[in-house]
All heavy atoms as TSV, in Angstrom:
chain	resi	resn	atom	element	x	y	z
A	1	MET	N	N	-62.133	-95.968	53.146
A	1	MET	CA	C	-63.076	-97.063	52.955
A	1	MET	C	C	-63.983	-96.762	51.786
A	1	MET	O	O	-64.254	-97.647	50.997
A	1	MET	CB	C	-63.892	-97.213	54.265
A	1	MET	CG	C	-64.835	-98.364	54.203
A	1	MET	SD	S	-63.917	-99.883	54.207
A	1	MET	CE	C	-64.996	-100.908	55.060
A	2	ARG	N	N	-64.428	-95.549	51.619
A	2	ARG	CA	C	-65.314	-95.189	50.504
A	2	ARG	C	C	-64.554	-95.420	49.176
A	2	ARG	O	O	-65.132	-95.895	48.237
A	2	ARG	CB	C	-65.746	-93.738	50.614
A	2	ARG	CG	C	-66.604	-93.248	49.487
A	2	ARG	CD	C	-67.062	-91.839	49.757
A	2	ARG	NE	N	-67.500	-91.187	48.557
A	2	ARG	CZ	C	-68.710	-91.273	48.032
A	2	ARG	NH1	N	-69.577	-92.054	48.614
A	2	ARG	NH2	N	-69.044	-90.643	46.949
A	3	TYR	N	N	-63.275	-95.118	49.114
A	3	TYR	CA	C	-62.484	-95.264	47.921
A	3	TYR	C	C	-62.473	-96.755	47.484
A	3	TYR	O	O	-62.696	-97.078	46.340
A	3	TYR	CB	C	-61.100	-94.778	48.097
A	3	TYR	CG	C	-60.241	-94.912	46.853
A	3	TYR	CD1	C	-60.465	-94.135	45.748
A	3	TYR	CD2	C	-59.231	-95.867	46.837
A	3	TYR	CE1	C	-59.694	-94.293	44.584
A	3	TYR	CE2	C	-58.419	-96.002	45.714
A	3	TYR	CZ	C	-58.681	-95.240	44.628
A	3	TYR	OH	O	-57.905	-95.372	43.516
A	4	LEU	N	N	-62.273	-97.612	48.440
A	4	LEU	CA	C	-62.244	-99.064	48.084
A	4	LEU	C	C	-63.623	-99.557	47.629
A	4	LEU	O	O	-63.702	-100.356	46.715
A	4	LEU	CB	C	-61.802	-99.879	49.318
A	4	LEU	CG	C	-60.354	-99.725	49.749
A	4	LEU	CD1	C	-60.110	-100.433	51.028
A	4	LEU	CD2	C	-59.411	-100.172	48.630
A	5	HIS	N	N	-64.653	-98.991	48.182
A	5	HIS	CA	C	-65.990	-99.388	47.752
A	5	HIS	C	C	-66.231	-98.941	46.333
A	5	HIS	O	O	-66.848	-99.662	45.556
A	5	HIS	CB	C	-67.020	-98.731	48.718
A	5	HIS	CG	C	-68.429	-99.038	48.378
A	5	HIS	ND1	N	-68.989	-100.292	48.443
A	5	HIS	CD2	C	-69.427	-98.247	47.889
A	5	HIS	CE1	C	-70.212	-100.254	48.074
A	5	HIS	NE2	N	-70.536	-99.020	47.743
A	6	LEU	N	N	-65.800	-97.735	45.956
A	6	LEU	CA	C	-66.028	-97.278	44.598
A	6	LEU	C	C	-65.205	-98.046	43.587
A	6	LEU	O	O	-65.616	-98.194	42.450
A	6	LEU	CB	C	-65.630	-95.773	44.505
A	6	LEU	CG	C	-66.660	-94.782	45.118
A	6	LEU	CD1	C	-66.082	-93.377	45.045
A	6	LEU	CD2	C	-67.954	-94.855	44.381
A	7	MET	N	N	-64.048	-98.527	43.961
A	7	MET	CA	C	-63.215	-99.293	43.021
A	7	MET	C	C	-63.884	-100.563	42.602
A	7	MET	O	O	-63.621	-101.074	41.519
A	7	MET	CB	C	-61.834	-99.610	43.688
A	7	MET	CG	C	-60.930	-98.388	43.738
A	7	MET	SD	S	-59.365	-98.787	44.503
A	7	MET	CE	C	-58.740	-100.051	43.408
A	8	THR	N	N	-64.724	-101.135	43.398
A	8	THR	CA	C	-65.347	-102.428	43.086
A	8	THR	C	C	-66.643	-102.239	42.274
A	8	THR	O	O	-67.233	-103.190	41.809
A	8	THR	CB	C	-65.679	-103.200	44.323
A	8	THR	OG1	O	-66.599	-102.481	45.131
A	8	THR	CG2	C	-64.431	-103.501	45.104
A	9	ARG	N	N	-67.070	-100.989	42.107
A	9	ARG	CA	C	-68.325	-100.739	41.383
A	9	ARG	C	C	-68.055	-100.401	39.931
A	9	ARG	O	O	-67.073	-99.763	39.624
A	9	ARG	CB	C	-69.069	-99.591	42.100
A	9	ARG	CG	C	-69.453	-100.029	43.517
A	9	ARG	CD	C	-69.855	-98.929	44.390
A	9	ARG	NE	N	-70.977	-98.156	43.855
A	9	ARG	CZ	C	-71.443	-97.069	44.438
A	9	ARG	NH1	N	-70.930	-96.665	45.535
A	9	ARG	NH2	N	-72.427	-96.460	43.888
A	10	GLU	N	N	-69.018	-100.770	39.093
A	10	GLU	CA	C	-68.809	-100.587	37.657
A	10	GLU	C	C	-69.363	-99.232	37.198
A	10	GLU	O	O	-70.286	-98.692	37.773
A	10	GLU	CB	C	-69.474	-101.725	36.902
A	10	GLU	CG	C	-68.803	-103.030	37.133
A	10	GLU	CD	C	-69.416	-104.111	36.264
A	10	GLU	OE1	O	-70.032	-103.752	35.242
A	10	GLU	OE2	O	-69.257	-105.279	36.631
A	11	LEU	N	N	-68.835	-98.792	36.084
A	11	LEU	CA	C	-69.250	-97.537	35.469
A	11	LEU	C	C	-69.093	-97.643	33.968
A	11	LEU	O	O	-68.038	-98.007	33.477
A	11	LEU	CB	C	-68.429	-96.363	36.004
A	11	LEU	CG	C	-68.936	-94.979	35.827
A	11	LEU	CD1	C	-70.276	-94.751	36.416
A	11	LEU	CD2	C	-67.946	-93.972	36.385
A	12	SER	N	N	-70.143	-97.308	33.237
A	12	SER	CA	C	-70.059	-97.346	31.757
A	12	SER	C	C	-71.030	-96.294	31.210
A	12	SER	O	O	-71.683	-95.600	31.976
A	12	SER	CB	C	-70.473	-98.758	31.242
A	12	SER	OG	O	-71.793	-99.021	31.579
A	13	VAL	N	N	-71.095	-96.164	29.878
A	13	VAL	CA	C	-72.049	-95.260	29.278
A	13	VAL	C	C	-72.944	-96.078	28.301
A	13	VAL	O	O	-72.524	-97.054	27.730
A	13	VAL	CB	C	-71.382	-94.096	28.524
A	13	VAL	CG1	C	-70.702	-93.154	29.439
A	13	VAL	CG2	C	-70.487	-94.585	27.426
A	14	ALA	N	N	-74.148	-95.596	28.146
A	14	ALA	CA	C	-75.105	-96.171	27.193
A	14	ALA	C	C	-76.185	-95.129	26.896
A	14	ALA	O	O	-76.427	-94.233	27.657
A	14	ALA	CB	C	-75.752	-97.396	27.800
A	15	ALA	N	N	-76.755	-95.288	25.726
A	15	ALA	CA	C	-77.858	-94.400	25.350
A	15	ALA	C	C	-79.196	-95.091	25.749
A	15	ALA	O	O	-79.334	-96.284	25.620
A	15	ALA	CB	C	-77.870	-94.154	23.839
A	16	ASP	N	N	-80.159	-94.294	26.260
A	16	ASP	CA	C	-81.439	-94.840	26.582
A	16	ASP	C	C	-82.321	-94.942	25.338
A	16	ASP	O	O	-81.869	-94.662	24.234
A	16	ASP	CB	C	-82.131	-94.055	27.703
A	16	ASP	CG	C	-82.512	-92.617	27.292
A	16	ASP	OD1	O	-82.387	-92.265	26.103
A	16	ASP	OD2	O	-82.885	-91.872	28.174
A	17	GLU	N	N	-83.561	-95.310	25.519
A	17	GLU	CA	C	-84.478	-95.492	24.376
A	17	GLU	C	C	-84.769	-94.225	23.593
A	17	GLU	O	O	-85.185	-94.235	22.458
A	17	GLU	CB	C	-85.798	-96.127	24.811
A	17	GLU	CG	C	-86.593	-95.289	25.738
A	17	GLU	CD	C	-86.243	-95.439	27.231
A	17	GLU	OE1	O	-85.340	-96.220	27.560
A	17	GLU	OE2	O	-86.813	-94.721	28.022
A	18	HIS	N	N	-84.465	-93.058	24.199
A	18	HIS	CA	C	-84.656	-91.786	23.525
A	18	HIS	C	C	-83.360	-91.242	22.907
A	18	HIS	O	O	-83.321	-90.163	22.382
A	18	HIS	CB	C	-85.196	-90.749	24.496
A	18	HIS	CG	C	-86.522	-91.152	25.120
A	18	HIS	ND1	N	-87.663	-91.239	24.416
A	18	HIS	CD2	C	-86.806	-91.579	26.364
A	18	HIS	CE1	C	-88.628	-91.635	25.202
A	18	HIS	NE2	N	-88.156	-91.864	26.407
A	19	GLY	N	N	-82.299	-91.988	23.016
A	19	GLY	CA	C	-81.026	-91.610	22.458
A	19	GLY	C	C	-80.199	-90.696	23.376
A	19	GLY	O	O	-79.205	-90.094	22.923
A	20	VAL	N	N	-80.595	-90.558	24.642
A	20	VAL	CA	C	-79.862	-89.727	25.583
A	20	VAL	C	C	-78.779	-90.590	26.250
A	20	VAL	O	O	-79.080	-91.607	26.806
A	20	VAL	CB	C	-80.815	-89.148	26.676
A	20	VAL	CG1	C	-80.047	-88.318	27.666
A	20	VAL	CG2	C	-81.883	-88.311	26.000
A	21	TRP	N	N	-77.526	-90.120	26.124
A	21	TRP	CA	C	-76.419	-90.820	26.680
A	21	TRP	C	C	-76.349	-90.590	28.171
A	21	TRP	O	O	-76.545	-89.454	28.606
A	21	TRP	CB	C	-75.130	-90.419	26.032
A	21	TRP	CG	C	-75.015	-90.918	24.645
A	21	TRP	CD1	C	-75.499	-90.372	23.501
A	21	TRP	CD2	C	-74.482	-92.189	24.219
A	21	TRP	NE1	N	-75.259	-91.186	22.418
A	21	TRP	CE2	C	-74.627	-92.304	22.830
A	21	TRP	CE3	C	-73.873	-93.249	24.912
A	21	TRP	CZ2	C	-74.166	-93.410	22.109
A	21	TRP	CZ3	C	-73.395	-94.362	24.192
A	21	TRP	CH2	C	-73.585	-94.430	22.794
A	22	GLN	N	N	-76.048	-91.611	28.959
A	22	GLN	CA	C	-75.939	-91.476	30.414
A	22	GLN	C	C	-74.901	-92.427	30.952
A	22	GLN	O	O	-74.593	-93.456	30.349
A	22	GLN	CB	C	-77.279	-91.831	31.085
A	22	GLN	CG	C	-78.377	-90.851	30.781
A	22	GLN	CD	C	-79.632	-91.206	31.574
A	22	GLN	OE1	O	-79.800	-92.336	32.021
A	22	GLN	NE2	N	-80.466	-90.219	31.754
A	23	LEU	N	N	-74.341	-92.037	32.107
A	23	LEU	CA	C	-73.466	-92.996	32.831
A	23	LEU	C	C	-74.397	-94.056	33.428
A	23	LEU	O	O	-75.458	-93.753	33.960
A	23	LEU	CB	C	-72.719	-92.266	33.955
A	23	LEU	CG	C	-71.640	-91.228	33.530
A	23	LEU	CD1	C	-71.000	-90.656	34.763
A	23	LEU	CD2	C	-70.605	-91.911	32.653
A	24	ARG	N	N	-73.930	-95.267	33.370
A	24	ARG	CA	C	-74.681	-96.405	33.885
A	24	ARG	C	C	-73.787	-97.211	34.805
A	24	ARG	O	O	-72.593	-97.177	34.687
A	24	ARG	CB	C	-75.218	-97.309	32.759
A	24	ARG	CG	C	-76.066	-96.599	31.758
A	24	ARG	CD	C	-77.484	-96.469	32.331
A	24	ARG	NE	N	-78.314	-95.623	31.444
A	24	ARG	CZ	C	-79.141	-96.146	30.519
A	24	ARG	NH1	N	-79.231	-97.411	30.353
A	24	ARG	NH2	N	-79.809	-95.309	29.772
A	25	GLY	N	N	-74.385	-97.974	35.649
A	25	GLY	CA	C	-73.664	-98.863	36.530
A	25	GLY	C	C	-73.857	-98.543	38.001
A	25	GLY	O	O	-74.581	-97.561	38.326
A	26	SER	N	N	-73.312	-99.331	38.834
A	26	SER	CA	C	-73.529	-99.150	40.281
A	26	SER	C	C	-72.921	-97.890	40.857
A	26	SER	O	O	-73.313	-97.442	41.914
A	26	SER	CB	C	-73.023	-100.397	40.979
A	26	SER	OG	O	-71.670	-100.629	40.739
A	27	ALA	N	N	-71.955	-97.322	40.171
A	27	ALA	CA	C	-71.281	-96.080	40.670
A	27	ALA	C	C	-71.916	-94.831	40.047
A	27	ALA	O	O	-71.525	-93.720	40.391
A	27	ALA	CB	C	-69.836	-96.111	40.404
A	28	ALA	N	N	-72.917	-94.972	39.181
A	28	ALA	CA	C	-73.466	-93.833	38.458
A	28	ALA	C	C	-74.169	-92.813	39.359
A	28	ALA	O	O	-74.172	-91.643	39.048
A	28	ALA	CB	C	-74.432	-94.294	37.360
A	29	GLU	N	N	-74.731	-93.281	40.459
A	29	GLU	CA	C	-75.431	-92.343	41.361
A	29	GLU	C	C	-74.480	-91.288	41.953
A	29	GLU	O	O	-74.937	-90.263	42.382
A	29	GLU	CB	C	-76.191	-93.101	42.476
A	29	GLU	CG	C	-75.321	-93.744	43.529
A	29	GLU	CD	C	-75.126	-95.210	43.318
A	29	GLU	OE1	O	-75.560	-95.778	42.334
A	29	GLU	OE2	O	-74.451	-95.794	44.188
A	30	ASP	N	N	-73.178	-91.624	41.994
A	30	ASP	CA	C	-72.223	-90.659	42.523
A	30	ASP	C	C	-71.922	-89.531	41.501
A	30	ASP	O	O	-71.261	-88.553	41.818
A	30	ASP	CB	C	-70.894	-91.350	42.856
A	30	ASP	CG	C	-71.063	-92.344	43.974
A	30	ASP	OD1	O	-71.982	-92.093	44.821
A	30	ASP	OD2	O	-70.316	-93.320	44.020
A	31	PHE	N	N	-72.376	-89.685	40.256
A	31	PHE	CA	C	-72.128	-88.715	39.186
A	31	PHE	C	C	-73.438	-88.222	38.566
A	31	PHE	O	O	-73.543	-88.137	37.359
A	31	PHE	CB	C	-71.220	-89.326	38.160
A	31	PHE	CG	C	-69.883	-89.771	38.691
A	31	PHE	CD1	C	-69.629	-91.049	39.026
A	31	PHE	CD2	C	-68.904	-88.823	38.891
A	31	PHE	CE1	C	-68.429	-91.465	39.576
A	31	PHE	CE2	C	-67.677	-89.202	39.397
A	31	PHE	CZ	C	-67.437	-90.507	39.786
A	32	GLY	N	N	-74.405	-87.918	39.390
A	32	GLY	CA	C	-75.721	-87.462	38.893
A	32	GLY	C	C	-75.604	-86.183	38.087
A	32	GLY	O	O	-76.335	-86.009	37.129
A	33	LEU	N	N	-74.687	-85.308	38.434
A	33	LEU	CA	C	-74.534	-84.046	37.719
A	33	LEU	C	C	-74.072	-84.288	36.293
A	33	LEU	O	O	-74.478	-83.604	35.365
A	33	LEU	CB	C	-73.516	-83.132	38.425
A	33	LEU	CG	C	-73.380	-81.727	37.918
A	33	LEU	CD1	C	-74.740	-81.008	38.048
A	33	LEU	CD2	C	-72.373	-80.997	38.776
A	34	VAL	N	N	-73.272	-85.310	36.112
A	34	VAL	CA	C	-72.830	-85.649	34.718
A	34	VAL	C	C	-74.008	-86.079	33.895
A	34	VAL	O	O	-74.183	-85.665	32.753
A	34	VAL	CB	C	-71.779	-86.805	34.793
A	34	VAL	CG1	C	-71.482	-87.370	33.382
A	34	VAL	CG2	C	-70.499	-86.321	35.435
A	35	ASN	N	N	-74.919	-86.892	34.444
A	35	ASN	CA	C	-76.107	-87.328	33.703
A	35	ASN	C	C	-77.051	-86.146	33.450
A	35	ASN	O	O	-77.669	-86.084	32.402
A	35	ASN	CB	C	-76.821	-88.449	34.424
A	35	ASN	CG	C	-76.116	-89.768	34.274
A	35	ASN	OD1	O	-75.362	-89.959	33.350
A	35	ASN	ND2	N	-76.361	-90.682	35.185
A	36	GLU	N	N	-77.111	-85.235	34.358
A	36	GLU	CA	C	-77.924	-84.021	34.149
A	36	GLU	C	C	-77.352	-83.219	32.967
A	36	GLU	O	O	-78.121	-82.733	32.135
A	36	GLU	CB	C	-77.991	-83.149	35.391
A	36	GLU	CG	C	-78.842	-83.746	36.502
A	36	GLU	CD	C	-78.899	-82.842	37.690
A	36	GLU	OE1	O	-78.812	-81.596	37.542
A	36	GLU	OE2	O	-79.027	-83.383	38.812
A	37	PHE	N	N	-76.065	-83.096	32.937
A	37	PHE	CA	C	-75.444	-82.349	31.839
A	37	PHE	C	C	-75.667	-83.040	30.489
A	37	PHE	O	O	-75.980	-82.401	29.525
A	37	PHE	CB	C	-73.899	-82.220	32.105
A	37	PHE	CG	C	-73.156	-81.554	30.981
A	37	PHE	CD1	C	-73.304	-80.212	30.729
A	37	PHE	CD2	C	-72.302	-82.286	30.178
A	37	PHE	CE1	C	-72.641	-79.606	29.678
A	37	PHE	CE2	C	-71.607	-81.684	29.103
A	37	PHE	CZ	C	-71.783	-80.326	28.884
A	38	LEU	N	N	-75.515	-84.374	30.455
A	38	LEU	CA	C	-75.749	-85.064	29.236
A	38	LEU	C	C	-77.202	-84.964	28.751
A	38	LEU	O	O	-77.479	-84.877	27.588
A	38	LEU	CB	C	-75.368	-86.550	29.394
A	38	LEU	CG	C	-73.843	-86.816	29.577
A	38	LEU	CD1	C	-73.618	-88.275	29.943
A	38	LEU	CD2	C	-73.066	-86.432	28.369
A	39	GLY	N	N	-78.129	-84.966	29.714
A	39	GLY	CA	C	-79.561	-84.696	29.395
A	39	GLY	C	C	-79.736	-83.309	28.889
A	39	GLY	O	O	-80.572	-83.120	27.946
A	40	TYR	N	N	-79.043	-82.330	29.430
A	40	TYR	CA	C	-79.114	-80.948	28.965
A	40	TYR	C	C	-78.699	-80.847	27.514
A	40	TYR	O	O	-79.354	-80.159	26.663
A	40	TYR	CB	C	-78.298	-80.065	29.840
A	40	TYR	CG	C	-78.075	-78.649	29.305
A	40	TYR	CD1	C	-79.076	-77.721	29.421
A	40	TYR	CD2	C	-76.876	-78.328	28.697
A	40	TYR	CE1	C	-78.864	-76.443	28.919
A	40	TYR	CE2	C	-76.693	-77.052	28.179
A	40	TYR	CZ	C	-77.704	-76.096	28.309
A	40	TYR	OH	O	-77.493	-74.827	27.796
A	41	LEU	N	N	-77.601	-81.536	27.159
A	41	LEU	CA	C	-77.129	-81.486	25.769
A	41	LEU	C	C	-78.186	-82.056	24.818
A	41	LEU	O	O	-78.410	-81.479	23.748
A	41	LEU	CB	C	-75.851	-82.343	25.631
A	41	LEU	CG	C	-74.617	-81.793	26.378
A	41	LEU	CD1	C	-73.413	-82.760	26.128
A	41	LEU	CD2	C	-74.232	-80.407	25.913
A	42	ALA	N	N	-78.826	-83.119	25.215
A	42	ALA	CA	C	-79.869	-83.743	24.381
A	42	ALA	C	C	-81.075	-82.808	24.267
A	42	ALA	O	O	-81.639	-82.657	23.183
A	42	ALA	CB	C	-80.292	-85.070	24.977
A	43	ASP	N	N	-81.456	-82.150	25.369
A	43	ASP	CA	C	-82.550	-81.187	25.367
A	43	ASP	C	C	-82.286	-80.006	24.442
A	43	ASP	O	O	-83.218	-79.485	23.806
A	43	ASP	CB	C	-82.859	-80.680	26.741
A	43	ASP	CG	C	-83.491	-81.737	27.647
A	43	ASP	OD1	O	-83.940	-82.754	27.127
A	43	ASP	OD2	O	-83.498	-81.529	28.898
A	44	ARG	N	N	-81.053	-79.606	24.319
A	44	ARG	CA	C	-80.647	-78.492	23.513
A	44	ARG	C	C	-80.419	-78.911	22.020
A	44	ARG	O	O	-79.941	-78.126	21.252
A	44	ARG	CB	C	-79.404	-77.826	24.048
A	44	ARG	CG	C	-79.516	-77.262	25.466
A	44	ARG	CD	C	-80.297	-76.007	25.469
A	44	ARG	NE	N	-79.537	-75.037	24.688
A	44	ARG	CZ	C	-79.959	-73.825	24.389
A	44	ARG	NH1	N	-81.126	-73.408	24.843
A	44	ARG	NH2	N	-79.226	-73.024	23.689
A	45	ASN	N	N	-80.718	-80.163	21.742
A	45	ASN	CA	C	-80.596	-80.709	20.355
A	45	ASN	C	C	-79.212	-80.688	19.831
A	45	ASN	O	O	-78.983	-80.420	18.648
A	45	ASN	CB	C	-81.539	-80.014	19.408
A	45	ASN	CG	C	-82.989	-80.318	19.711
A	45	ASN	OD1	O	-83.331	-81.427	20.068
A	45	ASN	ND2	N	-83.811	-79.282	19.617
A	46	PHE	N	N	-78.233	-80.987	20.686
A	46	PHE	CA	C	-76.855	-81.183	20.225
A	46	PHE	C	C	-76.821	-82.455	19.337
A	46	PHE	O	O	-77.654	-83.321	19.507
A	46	PHE	CB	C	-75.896	-81.352	21.421
A	46	PHE	CG	C	-75.443	-80.076	22.034
A	46	PHE	CD1	C	-76.299	-79.168	22.573
A	46	PHE	CD2	C	-74.060	-79.746	22.016
A	46	PHE	CE1	C	-75.839	-77.970	23.113
A	46	PHE	CE2	C	-73.588	-78.582	22.567
A	46	PHE	CZ	C	-74.496	-77.678	23.121
A	47	SER	N	N	-75.875	-82.520	18.466
A	47	SER	CA	C	-75.715	-83.648	17.618
A	47	SER	C	C	-75.567	-84.922	18.486
A	47	SER	O	O	-74.839	-84.933	19.486
A	47	SER	CB	C	-74.487	-83.474	16.761
A	47	SER	OG	O	-74.061	-84.727	16.187
A	48	PRO	N	N	-76.185	-86.038	18.079
A	48	PRO	CA	C	-76.002	-87.273	18.779
A	48	PRO	C	C	-74.555	-87.706	18.950
A	48	PRO	O	O	-74.132	-88.280	19.925
A	48	PRO	CB	C	-76.805	-88.300	17.984
A	48	PRO	CG	C	-77.840	-87.488	17.263
A	48	PRO	CD	C	-77.154	-86.191	16.991
A	49	ARG	N	N	-73.760	-87.427	17.888
A	49	ARG	CA	C	-72.351	-87.742	17.978
A	49	ARG	C	C	-71.577	-86.851	18.977
A	49	ARG	O	O	-70.658	-87.328	19.645
A	49	ARG	CB	C	-71.683	-87.667	16.625
A	49	ARG	CG	C	-72.188	-88.754	15.696
A	49	ARG	CD	C	-71.517	-88.753	14.379
A	49	ARG	NE	N	-72.092	-89.802	13.539
A	49	ARG	CZ	C	-71.598	-90.146	12.408
A	49	ARG	NH1	N	-70.522	-89.533	11.917
A	49	ARG	NH2	N	-72.134	-91.128	11.692
A	50	THR	N	N	-72.004	-85.618	19.098
A	50	THR	CA	C	-71.408	-84.750	20.094
A	50	THR	C	C	-71.760	-85.223	21.502
A	50	THR	O	O	-70.866	-85.262	22.396
A	50	THR	CB	C	-71.893	-83.272	19.901
A	50	THR	OG1	O	-71.479	-82.825	18.603
A	50	THR	CG2	C	-71.374	-82.345	20.969
A	51	CYS	N	N	-72.971	-85.591	21.717
A	51	CYS	CA	C	-73.433	-86.125	23.030
A	51	CYS	C	C	-72.698	-87.388	23.382
A	51	CYS	O	O	-72.252	-87.585	24.502
A	51	CYS	CB	C	-74.955	-86.367	23.000
A	51	CYS	SG	S	-75.944	-84.883	22.840
A	52	ARG	N	N	-72.482	-88.266	22.376
A	52	ARG	CA	C	-71.771	-89.510	22.608
A	52	ARG	C	C	-70.277	-89.163	22.970
A	52	ARG	O	O	-69.750	-89.800	23.910
A	52	ARG	CB	C	-71.792	-90.377	21.348
A	52	ARG	CG	C	-71.037	-91.661	21.471
A	52	ARG	CD	C	-71.111	-92.457	20.179
A	52	ARG	NE	N	-70.410	-93.728	20.291
A	52	ARG	CZ	C	-69.110	-93.884	20.046
A	52	ARG	NH1	N	-68.354	-92.875	19.754
A	52	ARG	NH2	N	-68.587	-95.078	20.184
A	53	ALA	N	N	-69.702	-88.245	22.301
A	53	ALA	CA	C	-68.312	-87.859	22.577
A	53	ALA	C	C	-68.185	-87.313	23.984
A	53	ALA	O	O	-67.273	-87.704	24.718
A	53	ALA	CB	C	-67.787	-86.855	21.549
A	54	TYR	N	N	-69.083	-86.439	24.362
A	54	TYR	CA	C	-69.084	-85.904	25.748
A	54	TYR	C	C	-69.240	-87.049	26.769
A	54	TYR	O	O	-68.600	-87.076	27.816
A	54	TYR	CB	C	-70.209	-84.879	25.928
A	54	TYR	CG	C	-69.783	-83.465	25.635
A	54	TYR	CD1	C	-70.215	-82.856	24.435
A	54	TYR	CD2	C	-68.977	-82.738	26.504
A	54	TYR	CE1	C	-69.872	-81.540	24.177
A	54	TYR	CE2	C	-68.627	-81.438	26.239
A	54	TYR	CZ	C	-69.069	-80.830	25.039
A	54	TYR	OH	O	-68.705	-79.541	24.780
A	55	ALA	N	N	-70.169	-87.979	26.461
A	55	ALA	CA	C	-70.415	-89.078	27.380
A	55	ALA	C	C	-69.154	-89.908	27.628
A	55	ALA	O	O	-68.865	-90.209	28.765
A	55	ALA	CB	C	-71.529	-89.979	26.845
A	56	TYR	N	N	-68.413	-90.223	26.576
A	56	TYR	CA	C	-67.229	-91.028	26.774
A	56	TYR	C	C	-66.113	-90.228	27.406
A	56	TYR	O	O	-65.321	-90.763	28.202
A	56	TYR	CB	C	-66.781	-91.657	25.441
A	56	TYR	CG	C	-67.517	-92.908	25.117
A	56	TYR	CD1	C	-68.630	-92.916	24.282
A	56	TYR	CD2	C	-67.175	-94.107	25.727
A	56	TYR	CE1	C	-69.307	-94.087	24.020
A	56	TYR	CE2	C	-67.880	-95.262	25.516
A	56	TYR	CZ	C	-68.928	-95.267	24.634
A	56	TYR	OH	O	-69.653	-96.404	24.398
A	57	ASP	N	N	-66.020	-88.946	27.110
A	57	ASP	CA	C	-65.008	-88.099	27.805
A	57	ASP	C	C	-65.320	-87.999	29.279
A	57	ASP	O	O	-64.450	-88.083	30.145
A	57	ASP	CB	C	-64.960	-86.699	27.191
A	57	ASP	CG	C	-64.290	-86.720	25.806
A	57	ASP	OD1	O	-63.659	-87.701	25.437
A	57	ASP	OD2	O	-64.509	-85.687	25.089
A	58	LEU	N	N	-66.591	-87.819	29.609
A	58	LEU	CA	C	-66.985	-87.724	31.039
A	58	LEU	C	C	-66.892	-89.091	31.750
A	58	LEU	O	O	-66.620	-89.133	32.955
A	58	LEU	CB	C	-68.406	-87.171	31.148
A	58	LEU	CG	C	-68.467	-85.680	30.801
A	58	LEU	CD1	C	-69.922	-85.233	30.619
A	58	LEU	CD2	C	-67.770	-84.819	31.800
A	59	LEU	N	N	-67.037	-90.144	30.997
A	59	LEU	CA	C	-66.803	-91.492	31.633
A	59	LEU	C	C	-65.337	-91.614	32.015
A	59	LEU	O	O	-65.042	-92.082	33.103
A	59	LEU	CB	C	-67.175	-92.583	30.606
A	59	LEU	CG	C	-66.793	-94.031	31.027
A	59	LEU	CD1	C	-67.568	-94.445	32.276
A	59	LEU	CD2	C	-67.039	-94.956	29.878
A	60	ALA	N	N	-64.449	-91.224	31.171
A	60	ALA	CA	C	-63.016	-91.267	31.461
A	60	ALA	C	C	-62.700	-90.409	32.704
A	60	ALA	O	O	-61.930	-90.809	33.569
A	60	ALA	CB	C	-62.191	-90.833	30.246
A	61	PHE	N	N	-63.299	-89.239	32.749
A	61	PHE	CA	C	-63.062	-88.346	33.885
A	61	PHE	C	C	-63.625	-88.990	35.152
A	61	PHE	O	O	-62.951	-88.979	36.215
A	61	PHE	CB	C	-63.794	-87.016	33.627
A	61	PHE	CG	C	-63.816	-86.122	34.831
A	61	PHE	CD1	C	-62.654	-85.435	35.245
A	61	PHE	CD2	C	-64.965	-85.977	35.611
A	61	PHE	CE1	C	-62.624	-84.652	36.370
A	61	PHE	CE2	C	-64.956	-85.208	36.722
A	61	PHE	CZ	C	-63.815	-84.550	37.115
A	62	ALA	N	N	-64.851	-89.553	35.087
A	62	ALA	CA	C	-65.436	-90.165	36.291
A	62	ALA	C	C	-64.636	-91.349	36.782
A	62	ALA	O	O	-64.461	-91.530	37.996
A	62	ALA	CB	C	-66.860	-90.603	35.981
A	63	ARG	N	N	-64.105	-92.138	35.847
A	63	ARG	CA	C	-63.257	-93.260	36.268
A	63	ARG	C	C	-62.014	-92.780	36.915
A	63	ARG	O	O	-61.526	-93.423	37.857
A	63	ARG	CB	C	-62.970	-94.149	35.059
A	63	ARG	CG	C	-64.140	-94.986	34.643
A	63	ARG	CD	C	-63.794	-95.848	33.441
A	63	ARG	NE	N	-64.886	-96.776	33.110
A	63	ARG	CZ	C	-64.933	-97.453	32.000
A	63	ARG	NH1	N	-63.934	-97.345	31.086
A	63	ARG	NH2	N	-65.933	-98.257	31.788
A	64	CYS	N	N	-61.435	-91.704	36.446
A	64	CYS	CA	C	-60.249	-91.160	37.036
A	64	CYS	C	C	-60.530	-90.521	38.381
A	64	CYS	O	O	-59.740	-90.601	39.286
A	64	CYS	CB	C	-59.625	-90.142	36.078
A	64	CYS	SG	S	-58.091	-89.407	36.623
A	65	ALA	N	N	-61.688	-89.898	38.494
A	65	ALA	CA	C	-62.037	-89.203	39.730
A	65	ALA	C	C	-62.422	-90.142	40.882
A	65	ALA	O	O	-62.404	-89.742	41.983
A	65	ALA	CB	C	-63.219	-88.245	39.459
A	66	ARG	N	N	-62.719	-91.385	40.492
A	66	ARG	CA	C	-63.112	-92.327	41.553
A	66	ARG	C	C	-61.864	-92.689	42.280
A	66	ARG	O	O	-61.518	-93.090	43.152
A	66	ARG	CB	C	-63.730	-93.571	40.997
A	66	ARG	CG	C	-65.051	-93.293	40.314
A	66	ARG	CD	C	-65.807	-94.511	39.910
A	66	ARG	NE	N	-64.973	-95.553	39.364
A	66	ARG	CZ	C	-65.323	-96.825	39.333
A	66	ARG	NH1	N	-66.463	-97.207	39.859
A	66	ARG	NH2	N	-64.555	-97.751	38.781
């Protein structure tokens, strides 16, 4: 039942007003650790393009893991 519920929920990535990339959408709360990691990258001053690349790679992983 949980699997069917997750299939109907959306998941995407976007940068917030500070330029920190995060998973967004109704299924994002299931991947809080991913958003923490993306925030960590921004805190460590990784390149914005590196953070974006990680965000899209982790989005693909999260979609597959659902």
